[in-house]
N, C-alpha and C positions, 0 to 999 in steps of 0.2 A: 439692435435698434430696436425690435419689436417689441421688447420689454419697454420701452419709454410708455409708451401710453396705459398698461396696465399700473406703473408705477405712481404715473401720476392720478390714476384713477384711486388706488389707495389715498395719495393726500387728499382728496377729493371727499373720501366717505370720511375722513380725519374731522376735516373743516366742518361737515356737514354735521358730524355726530356734536361737536362742541359747540352747534350753533354759529360759527364764526369765520369769516374766512381771513387768515392772516396773512396769506399769500396771493397774488392775483395769477391763478394757475390757466396753460394752455387749455383750450378747449374748442369746440365749433358752437356758437350759439347761430339758431336757427330762427332767423326772422321773417315775416309775412304779414299782408293785414289777413283779415278774416275771408276764409273760403278760398285763399290763394293756393290750396295744395297741399300745404305743410306735412298736417299727419300724415298725407298718400304716400309723399317723398319718404317719409320716417319708416313709414309700414314696405315701403317696398325696399329700404335697404334692409331691414330684418327680416323681409320674407315672411311675416305672419300678421296678422288681422290683431292687433293688441291694444288700441288706440279708442278711447270713447268717440261715437259718432253722434250726430244730430244736426239739428237748424239752428243756426244762428252761432254764437259763440261758445265753442266746446272747450277749446282748453282757456281753462281757467287760474292754472296755477303752473308757475315755471315747471317742466318735466327735466331733469338730470339724468339723460338715458346713457349709460356706459355700454358699449356691446362689446363681447369679449368672444375672440375665436376660442375656439377648442378644437384638441385633435380626435377624430373621428377613431384613429384607431387606437384611441386609450381607452382606458375601462371606460364605461359613462360617456366618453367623449362624444357619442352620435346623439344623445341625448339634448332635445332643447329645452331650457327651462329661464325660468325671469327669477330675481330677489328683490326683493324691497329693503331698504336702508331700516325703516321703520319697523319692519317686521322682524327681524334678524335674519337668523339662515332660513328660514321658511321659503320651500321651493314650489312654485308655480310651474308646472309641465302643462298646462291647460291655458291657452293662452288669451281665452274669454274672460276665465276668472281675473287675469292680470287687467284686462279692459274695466271689467266692474270693481276690484281694487283701486285703481285710480279714478273713477266715478267716485266710489264710496269717500276715500282720502281727502278729494276736492270736496265732497259736499261736506264734509266734515269741517273745513278751513272757511271755505268761500259760502256757504248754504249751498240750498237748492234751487235757488231763484237767480241764477246768472251772475253771482256776486264774482269777484275776481280776487286772489292773494298773491301776496311776493313771494310767500314761503314754498321752497321749490319741492317737487317730490324728486326721489332719487330711485331709479331704476336701475338694477343689471341684466342684460340678457347674456344667456351664455348658449352660444349652436357654434356648430361647425360651417354655419353657413354664411356667416357674418365675417366682416375686416375688423379690427380691433380700431373702434373710434368713441370718441366721447362727444354727446350732443347736448345742446340744452335747447328744447323745445318750449319758446316764450310765447302767449296768448296771442292770439291777431290782433293786430293791429285795427280799431273799430272808431266810430267817431260819433253815434247816438247811441247815449243810455236805456236801456231796457233792464225789468224786474227792477233788482235792487243795486243796479250799477248807480255809481255817483252822477252827478251833472258833469264833472269834470271827466270823466270817464276815457277820454281822447288824450288829456295831460297825463292822467295817471297811467295809461298804458304806454306813452311814450317814457314816461321815466322808468317804467318796469324794464323793459325793453334797452333802453340805455344804461340801466345800471349794469346789464351784462356785456354789451357791446363796447361801453367805453373803456372795459379791461384791456390795456394795449397788448395782452397775451392770447387774445382771443383771436378767433378767425369769426368770419362774418358768413353765414351763408344765406345770401339774399333770395328769396322765391317770391318770384315775379309771373303771372298769368301770361301766355301768350298773347290771348285775347283782349288785355288792356294794351294800350302804349306803353312801353318801357319807359319812356321819359317820362311818367310820372309814376314810376314805381313807387308806392312811401316805401317799400322796404329798403331800397336804393338811396332813397334819399335821404333815411335816418343813417346808412351805411356809411354815406358821404359825411355826414356830419361827424361822426366820431373818427373818422379813417379816410380823412382829406386828400390822401394820395393815395387810396385805394389799392395798400400794400394787404390787406388783409381779408378785402372781400372778394367771395365767390358770389356768383347771381347763377339761379336756377331758373330755368323757362319752363312753365308748368302748362297745361292743356294746348298743345301743339294740336291736338285734335281736334279743339274746338274751334277753331279759327275760321272766319267768314269764307265763303267758297272763291275762290279765286286769288285768295292770299296767301303769303306763305311768313316765316318767320327766319329766313335766311340772312337779311340783312341784321337781324337784332341779335342770331346766335354767331354772326360774324363780330359783333361787335362793332358795326358802323352806325347803330343808333346811342346807344350809351356806353361808350367802351370802359370795361372791368377790367383790371390788371389781369387778377387770377383766371379769369374766361368766364363765359357764359355756356352753362351746359344745358342744352336741352330733353324735358323726359316727356312721357307721356302716364298718366296713371291710370287706375282703373274709374270708369265713368260711375255714378251713382246705380245706374242701372245694374253693373258689372259686382258693385260692393252688394247689392240686395238680392242678386244671383246666386251668392257667394262664389265668385270666378276667384281660382287660385291665382295668388299672385304671381307662381312661378310661368304659367300661362299667361297672366299679362306682361310679364317681361318679356316671352318669347312675341307676342304679339307687338308692343312696344320696338323690338329689334326688325321687326317684318313692316311696322310701320316707316321708320327711317329708313330702311332699303328702298321703302316705294317713294317717299316726301321728297327725303335729303339725303340721295346716295353719296354726297361729298363730303357727306359728315357723319356717316353712319359709325363710323368707327371714335368718337367724338362726343358722341350723345349716348343716352342711355342710362338707366339707373344702375346698372353692371358698372360702368367707366365713371360713373359719379362717386361708387365708393371708393373705387382703386385711386382717384384723385383728392377726395376726402383725407383719405388713411396716408398718402404721401406727404399731404399739404401738412397734416397735423403735425405727423412723425417728423420734418423738416422744421416746421415752428417748434416743436419743443426743444431739438437740438440747437436752435438759435435761443431761446431763453432758458436753456439749462445751464449756462454759467452766473446768470443773474439769479436764477432760483437756488444755484447751489450756496452763492456768497450771501443771499437772506435769510436761507437755513441755516447757515453756519454763525450767521448775527444772533438768529432767534435762539438756539441753541446755547451760544455763550451766554446771553442775556438771561434765559432761564436756569444755567447751570448756578448762576451767582446768585438769584432769588432764591435757589434749591438748595443753597449752600447755607443760607441764613437759618433754616429751618433747623439745622444740626445735624446729626448723625441718626441714621435709620433706627428705628427701635424695634427689636427682636419681641419682647414682651410687651404688648400696646397695653395688657389691661393694668399691670401696676404702676405702669408709668402715667395712664391715665388718669388715675386715682391719686398719682403724689402730684401732679399738674394741677389737678382740680384743687386739691387740698392746699398747695402752696398758692395758688389765686385767690382762693377764699380768705387765707390768712394776710396777704397783701391788701385785698382790699377790706378787710376790717383794720389793721392798721393804720391804713389811710384814712379811713372817715374817724377813727378813733384818736388820730393826730400822732400815732407813736411808729409810723414810717421811718426807714432811714434816710431817703431824700426830702426830707422836707422843704418845700419852696418857701423862699423869702420874697418874692415879687410880687406875689397876689395870692388871696386868699384861696384855699381849695380842700376839696373832703369836707368833713366833716364840720370844718370851720365856716366853710361856704356856705354849708346847708343851714348852721346854727344862725349866721348874718342873714340871710334870705328869711328863716324863721320869725327874728327880733326886731331886723331892721328894717326889712322892705316890706315884709307882711303887716309887721306890728304898725309901722307909718302910715301903711295906707289903712289899717283897723281904727287908728288915732284920728285921720281925718275924718272917717264915717260919723254923721250927726245921726243918734240912734233915733230922735225924734223929728227928724229931716220928713217933708210930705206928710206929718203926721198932728193934725191938729188937736185941741181940748174936746171941741164937737164932736169930731172923730171918734175921741174914745167914748163918751159918753153916749153917743148914739149908739156905739157897737155894745157897750153896757146893757144899754136898755133894751135892745133887741134881743140880747142873750138872756135876759131876766123874764119877758113876758109881761104879763099884768103883774108879777110880784114884785112887793121892794126887795132891793139887794142890799144886803150888808158886808158881802164880799164880793170882789170882781170874779165874774163867771169865769170858769176855766175856757169854755168855747169864744169869748170876746177875747180874751188874754191869748189863745192859740191866733185866734183870726189877725189881730193886729201885729205879734211878734212874726209870723209867717213871711208878711208881706214886706215886715223889716228886715230879715234874715235872709230873703232873696237878693236885697242890694249886695250882700257880702261875696254872691257866687263868681262873681267875676275877678274879684282880688284873690280870694280862693284858688280857681283855676289856675291863675297866673301863676300863683304861688307854689301848686302841683308842678306845673310844668317847668318851674327854674330848678327843683329840686331834682324834678327828673333829669334835665340837661346836666345837671352836676354828676349825679349818679353815672351816666354814661359815659362823661367824661373821666372819671374813675374809673371805670374798665377800660378804656381804652390807656389808661394810664399803666396799669397794674399789667395788663396783658402785654405791653412792651417791655416789662421790668421779668415777667416769668419765661425762663428758659424752658425752649421747647412746646410754647405754649399752641403757637398758629400751625406749629407744625402737627403736633396732636389732633388741634379741631380741622385742619384741611383732611386728616387723615380719617 
């Protein structure tokens, strides 16, 4: 069953490469408001600092994060590294370089002034210290536009998050800070909008160490404030001071367990980053098992559809050069025959090919030219005035060339629109001829796509 998640990851890579998701794949979508602690939760799950940091909105593009467990006993299995889909097989063993690449790729698409984009970044992290997971980190929900963000930034953010969470095959990881009322959680509100029964929603309660003195989150973690069917898991991330002082995440996880032992001893076995990773791994595997029959049916239907399309292209060609030359020659011959009127399948219902082009020139364009009055808008006085101005003080025996050009250019300008329209009609007919010939030349489409 552990191979289910890597298999889904391969499908995800294929869909990201072609730029379209034909099947709704199981994955975990991480949602939350800006500065709710989403990035810290993801870094704790990985055990490394690899996400961009800063003030305001930092995650400005969805990040599809695939965590892949490697066997530490295998050759090279103890090495932790990351790979971006847009960079092929290039490996990053320095996680600070991964952070820089995420920032560069974000700036390339979204700009450098807080702009957002729905185009995802795909990142794989291979490590013996992670469990197999597929997570989608969405930008934090914000309400007030800053920088290059549009005025309707809240609506766009909401639509971006919903485009992932409305997938019925995804699990929703709603991140909410404990120092805010869970009943007003924007992440849980969005989750409930697409998952009214709560069958796909798991809540993570962050910043438990930042609650007001004398208060605790026991009621929230036990589900007494807002019940969440898959549960509510509390975590304690590193503070900004810990991040600035480069406190190791492994040390932070140990301090997290000490915090729960001290503050929430009855929940120590059901809270923390390590427990969260195990729960997410089990939930995702179970969810994939539930979705598997439908996915298999959908894939088989798609295979049958594309096998039918593939069959229309004919048999595979071993020597493509001669076949391509033959196809182009046959297409050119059919094209010329259609224009000359010597094609085998001449239509009787309507004009086509060269006959239609002839009709456009002689009938449509010809009638338009005949209806144009060459002297419209040009009086005898205008002509005499142009001739006198062109001759200056000398008497004119012949019409000066300058005056002739001046008057004729003005009248010829009136023929521009009918001429352009004639060109457009001829162009459309030539395009129709191409489509008609393409359908009657065997292997043409096949060779074109090859």
